[in-house]
Steps between C-alpha positions, in 0.01 A plus 500: 500500500280548199662521161553834332230585253639567155353751258556442130425815308205393294272785405218369713725477804676836482203686639474277803816400688508220756689545823658242728457545874738308726247449781124540491366784714305400804159661551508796732876549470514711184530842663778398739716333235759713320449539127682245293773616265370426150785372281477433127768316302506511120736261326665549165342337196695176530313432823525216744665176398820666377706322765662828598407869501120486519487186711735663750274808515192286557678302771599825667136610507386164639768513769407856597134399529597206720736701718283808541164323516201729539713814481487487120257418221654395170406484134702343219456612138638309202473706179498309175691763303670838538181691418324347800765617744375860504141377539605280787680782679201734462258235619706433809523873574126550445436220747682701766818298533736660750807344338535384140808301401583465131754255365769567243599746231188436290293656781714814508317707239148401615587576862646839407168584329272375777673607822453879457122448482488335843713709733368330815609157380854371547652334193811278496683397185715191546817453295501820298551872554293804414683835484489801733318346796510675838423395857157661474418313178230232512731267302782290639732308270667189641796372305768240562874500466473235233862545403607379847319170472609465138859558610466190719351312205792601279752398763329163546491441125867590455604280791314198360560550128718244329513674162575857597179606327168576669167642382233751593143505364293808578128534432502859367782746442388754763694667786390262774611196295820675395580530870491120519730472201742760637530334840532155344785614275675674789469202735631259236798720421572549869575126505645463152596819311531300178158333513270541199140600575246443221186715528163478324156660542176325419304802365464878509157505666320344795456179298867433570404383847256240367672326210673181618549370145714795395693493827571131445633570152724779630630279780576214263693740275707617797569139594608420145735800525662354812297626797458236771306709754217746416340757730155624402300809596208429272187411696305210353740498204757364744328161485641470149849556638456220751373271224806580290762439768336179616495366144871572460617403850599858587401726793271798548456767766146616576361835609252655747423184701667163561424354158626156587144441617320669211651296216405146405641241737728358230661844454573574866847349495597757234417808710829610654329764716255792475522863601215573739385853426287556810175613339295333774710685759431830325124436487485427870724796582290763321177366649644519852636849436157617384332341803741690722447821301866529408492429126613821339518578133819462302737210474598183688785282378571156644819298473720246673518716812119470526502121482404477134699427181645185656581170334281196561632190670288189547525123540519451124773749409706510819753244375557700181548817706717346771834568330418865423285593798787650706594730212137601435447580867820704508385697195154553651656639819732726302204642309307552824795690648564688172843348460365405159300770326293337227454703178148575376391495135843560351 
């Protein structure tokens, strides 16, 4: 399979998008072949290399291209800043994308501006909601029950903590990140009602997801205040959390993907687990739904019952998890069967 072509939104490039085709067309077969579904993916401004949110989205697109072959044609756009997100969305729409997938809350406002101008194009916003959508809308919002996965993270932290104090570092104080904090607090107190949870946020804007130095400082402060395990929901900033715990012989819990394999090798032993959000699953799901003409407007929410928001277990962390795995699995099953109802943003 050829690699996906990536479009960086330079002014000279915006006017001319490049498309990736899974298989080359054979001469004389064009008329008999069904039209490919044209799919565009626009990342948030942090882009690839974040070891989490954007990388998971990119991997989901690559997997969909591999699985669906010549049924789809894909384009990846990596805007350099928030201002380029609207340009990227418009360019994709003008290039007759059938499905445009936008990542994260920073794409919310640009997508809300662009989508009404292209009623024949289907837009999907991943990991944030827009209000008042209906089935007939050309916008679908896919969100995740982040509090469910965070509940597992909180339970794991409380079960492993030796000090009775644990930490949380969020990238930005926004609803989706508050859901992580809420679930984490609830899961920790489910195990130990007296546990102390220290919480910090890196920034008030999108830069909070790309500031490892500040996240490291916040994590070190939490450690000095007694926290021995820290869960982050902070994008690239989370690398600063891993640096901090490794330097102090403490533990961290990652987010979005199995971050044991995204940190430096020397830090892997300090990653207790990660909460796998399922962004790649969501990308593949909406593409398949659109191919099958069953992607309606409105809202999709994915959680433990959908096979996402699960904790990561691998050859490196399995010994650390061994003593608490039965309890984590019991909690996961209780959430799936609604015997535990996890609070959201409270």
